[in-house]
SELO-422794 format. One line per 5 residues: number of its first residue (from 1); their letters; for each residue x, y, z of N, C-alpha, C. Coordinates in nm, 4 decimals. Last residue first. Layout:
NUM	a	X:Y:Z:X:Y:Z:X:Y:Z | ...
This chain:
89	tnkgs	5.8723:14.7534:8.4941:5.8266:14.6164:8.5096:5.8229:14.5817:8.6571 | 5.9986:14.9914:8.5155:5.8532:14.9932:8.5057:5.7951:14.8551:8.5257 | 6.2653:14.9188:8.5090:6.2080:14.9640:8.6358:6.0560:14.9721:8.6325 | 6.4165:14.8340:8.2970:6.3006:14.7530:8.3344:6.2346:14.7977:8.4627 | 6.6137:14.9890:8.1963:6.6532:14.8855:8.2922:6.5369:14.7969:8.3352
84	gvggs	6.5734:15.2028:8.0308:6.5638:15.0707:7.9702:6.5986:14.9577:8.0655 | 6.7961:15.4067:8.1954:6.6881:15.4035:8.0990:6.6887:15.2669:8.0320 | 6.8949:15.2660:8.5104:6.9227:15.3239:8.3811:6.8018:15.3160:8.2907 | 6.6932:15.3355:8.7905:6.7772:15.2456:8.7129:6.7993:15.3118:8.5793 | 6.4734:15.3539:9.0665:6.5617:15.4109:8.9658:6.6419:15.3016:8.9001
79	ffive	6.1860:15.4290:9.2391:6.2594:15.3250:9.1697:6.3480:15.3897:9.0655 | 6.1165:15.5613:9.5486:6.1458:15.5931:9.4096:6.2302:15.4824:9.3495 | 5.8849:15.6286:9.7781:5.9749:15.5216:9.7384:5.9932:15.5379:9.5892 | 5.8248:15.8817:10.0109:5.8307:15.8443:9.8701:5.9262:15.7272:9.8544 | 5.8484:15.9268:10.2721:5.7145:15.9428:10.2171:5.7087:15.8960:10.0729
74	plrve	6.0582:15.6929:10.4507:6.0319:15.8087:10.3662:5.8877:15.8121:10.3187 | 6.0598:15.6011:10.7923:6.0445:15.5652:10.6526:6.0130:15.6904:10.5713 | 6.2248:15.5460:11.0690:6.1839:15.6610:10.9899:6.1795:15.6203:10.8435 | 6.0727:15.2934:11.2619:6.1855:15.3406:11.1821:6.1347:15.4591:11.1023 | 5.9223:15.0866:11.4473:5.9566:15.2282:11.4564:6.0872:15.2576:11.3853
69	inrvl	5.7011:14.8822:11.2781:5.8328:14.8928:11.3393:5.8744:15.0386:11.3351 | 5.4558:14.7971:11.1842:5.4642:14.9187:11.2646:5.5964:14.9286:11.3397 | 5.4369:14.5988:11.0036:5.4650:14.5594:11.1417:5.4741:14.6777:11.2366 | 5.4036:14.7426:10.7673:5.2964:14.6553:10.8149:5.3145:14.6198:10.9625 | 5.6537:14.8723:10.7386:5.5292:14.9485:10.7514:5.4187:14.8650:10.8150
64	ldvya	5.8264:14.6575:10.7136:5.8456:14.7540:10.8221:5.7186:14.8349:10.8457 | 5.7261:14.5428:10.4791:5.7170:14.4703:10.6066:5.7344:14.5639:10.7249 | 5.8031:14.7349:10.2904:5.6608:14.7165:10.3187:5.6426:14.6439:10.4521 | 6.0810:14.6959:10.2929:6.0241:14.8249:10.3323:5.8770:14.8122:10.3682 | 6.0923:14.4291:10.2062:6.1535:14.4670:10.3331:6.0966:14.5998:10.3817
59	ciqkf	5.9763:14.4394:9.9518:5.9072:14.3698:10.0606:5.9625:14.4088:10.1972 | 6.1809:14.5704:9.8139:6.0506:14.6353:9.8285:5.9756:14.5724:9.9450 | 6.3761:14.3702:9.8285:6.4002:14.4992:9.8919:6.2691:14.5759:9.9117 | 6.2531:14.1624:9.6849:6.2892:14.1434:9.8263:6.3116:14.2765:9.8963 | 6.2346:14.2789:9.4287:6.1136:14.2436:9.5018:6.1426:14.2267:9.6510
54	vmevs	6.5043:14.2927:9.3629:6.4263:14.4164:9.3730:6.3007:14.3896:9.4558 | 6.5637:14.0184:9.3562:6.6328:14.1069:9.4506:6.5558:14.2380:9.4710 | 6.3946:13.9261:9.1478:6.3826:13.8712:9.2831:6.4465:13.9636:9.3870 | 6.4897:14.0602:8.9248:6.3531:14.0870:8.9707:6.3375:14.0415:9.1153 | 6.8310:14.1664:8.9719:6.7286:14.0685:8.9324:6.5930:14.1086:8.9892
49	resni	6.9056:14.5163:8.9206:6.9352:14.3826:8.9712:6.8248:14.2878:8.9260 | 6.8322:14.7660:8.8607:6.9196:14.6992:8.7642:6.9642:14.5619:8.8132 | 6.6937:14.9090:9.0429:6.6173:14.8157:8.9598:6.7023:14.7463:8.8543 | 6.7516:14.9921:9.3616:6.8231:14.9735:9.2356:6.7520:14.8672:9.1525 | 6.5842:15.2173:9.5378:6.5795:15.0753:9.5061:6.6393:15.0587:9.3676
44	hvink	6.5978:15.4501:9.7874:6.6529:15.4146:9.6572:6.6493:15.2630:9.6421 | 6.3594:15.6459:9.9275:6.4248:15.5161:9.9380:6.4725:15.4823:9.7987 | 6.3275:15.9685:10.0696:6.3368:15.8827:9.9517:6.4035:15.7507:9.9890 | 6.3545:16.2112:10.2124:6.2273:16.1389:10.2056:6.2244:16.0490:10.0830 | 6.5525:16.3992:10.2408:6.5729:16.2650:10.2974:6.4431:16.1859:10.3058
39	tkkfh	6.5535:16.6312:10.1084:6.4617:16.6236:10.2221:6.4713:16.4897:10.2949 | 6.7375:16.5682:9.9084:6.7652:16.6793:10.0001:6.6780:16.6714:10.1247 | 6.6011:16.3665:9.7747:6.7285:16.3360:9.8406:6.7606:16.4428:9.9438 | 6.3894:16.5086:9.6655:6.3620:16.4159:9.7746:6.4888:16.3693:9.8445 | 6.5327:16.6579:9.4686:6.4527:16.7225:9.5736:6.4319:16.6293:9.6924
34	dvvpr	6.6424:16.4573:9.3057:6.7306:16.5471:9.3815:6.6562:16.6165:9.4945 | 6.4068:16.3513:9.1953:6.4951:16.2676:9.2769:6.5830:16.3560:9.3652 | 6.3252:16.5759:9.0493:6.2386:16.5197:9.1542:6.3218:16.4342:9.2493 | 6.5341:16.6121:8.8649:6.5060:16.7150:8.9649:6.4173:16.6652:9.0798 | 6.5091:16.3637:8.7124:6.6250:16.3895:8.7997:6.5989:16.4997:8.9011
29	tekay	6.2731:16.3978:8.5553:6.2807:16.3016:8.6648:6.3920:16.3342:8.7626 | 6.3095:16.6117:8.3689:6.1856:16.5946:8.4436:6.1979:16.5039:8.5657 | 6.5682:16.6263:8.2522:6.4894:16.7481:8.2729:6.3734:16.7291:8.3701 | 6.6651:16.3649:8.2407:6.7483:16.4707:8.2986:6.6659:16.5947:8.3343 | 6.4532:16.2346:8.1074:6.4922:16.1951:8.2431:6.5685:16.3084:8.3109
24	tdlrv	6.4640:16.3655:7.8607:6.3438:16.3762:7.9434:6.3751:16.3399:8.0875 | 6.7146:16.2770:7.7706:6.6901:16.4201:7.7930:6.5697:16.4419:7.8837 | 6.6623:16.0014:7.7477:6.7650:16.0490:7.8407:6.7479:16.1976:7.8719 | 6.4613:16.0078:7.5500:6.4340:15.9508:7.6825:6.5349:15.9986:7.7856 | 6.6022:16.1200:7.3342:6.4853:16.1894:7.3892:6.4554:16.1389:7.5301
19	kivea	6.7937:15.9161:7.2933:6.8359:16.0516:7.3289:6.7209:16.1298:7.3924 | 6.6246:15.7060:7.2169:6.7057:15.6936:7.3378:6.7509:15.8311:7.3847 | 6.5301:15.8032:6.9742:6.4361:15.7830:7.0855:6.5129:15.7738:7.2176 | 6.7673:15.7986:6.8234:6.6939:15.9239:6.8432:6.5999:15.9141:6.9635 | 6.8362:15.5275:6.8246:6.9273:15.6258:6.8836:6.8540:15.7568:6.9128
14	tddkr	6.5425:15.3332:6.9109:6.6372:15.3890:6.8155:6.7264:15.4900:6.8868 | 6.3439:15.1502:7.0167:6.4690:15.1841:7.0846:6.5744:15.2294:6.9849 | 6.1258:15.0595:6.8779:6.1149:15.1908:6.9414:6.2423:15.2313:7.0159 | 6.1539:14.8042:6.7884:6.1744:14.9099:6.6893:6.1745:15.0485:6.7534 | 6.3019:14.5293:6.9313:6.2174:14.6466:6.9546:6.2524:14.7565:6.8558
9	gleea	6.4230:14.2804:6.9422:6.3680:14.3261:6.8155:6.2756:14.4464:6.8306 | 6.5537:14.2006:7.1638:6.4089:14.1794:7.1612:6.3440:14.2239:7.0312 | 6.8233:14.2579:7.1078:6.7847:14.1268:7.1609:6.6361:14.0979:7.1457 | 6.8140:14.5232:7.0108:6.8750:14.4161:6.9322:6.8249:14.2793:6.9762 | 6.6922:14.6567:7.2191:6.6325:14.6611:7.0854:6.6836:14.5474:6.9998
4	rkam	6.8791:14.6069:7.4207:6.7435:14.5543:7.4338:6.6755:14.5503:7.2974 | 7.0911:14.7553:7.3195:7.1065:14.6100:7.3339:6.9692:14.5435:7.3447 | 6.9794:15.0081:7.3364:7.0203:14.9577:7.2060:7.0348:14.8061:7.2097 | 6.9476:15.0331:7.6066:6.8287:15.0224:7.5255:6.8623:14.9699:7.3868
């Protein structure tokens, strides 16, 4: 995020804000991920790759659903990546 702030001139990526975001992830998001990992109802999509690669992987899962291919798909598709990796994009 510090690099993003530097490159894009973002004022909201300060050291203090980054710490809060990381703490929030550890307290609120990580437990959800861990829960679904235990139940095996999760698909991990690494959002730290190019937009095209992430899109292709998402499409692969959606294609399986649309074609009714008999595979065990999870109930949750969770996007992960480092804080500031662009997973919201």
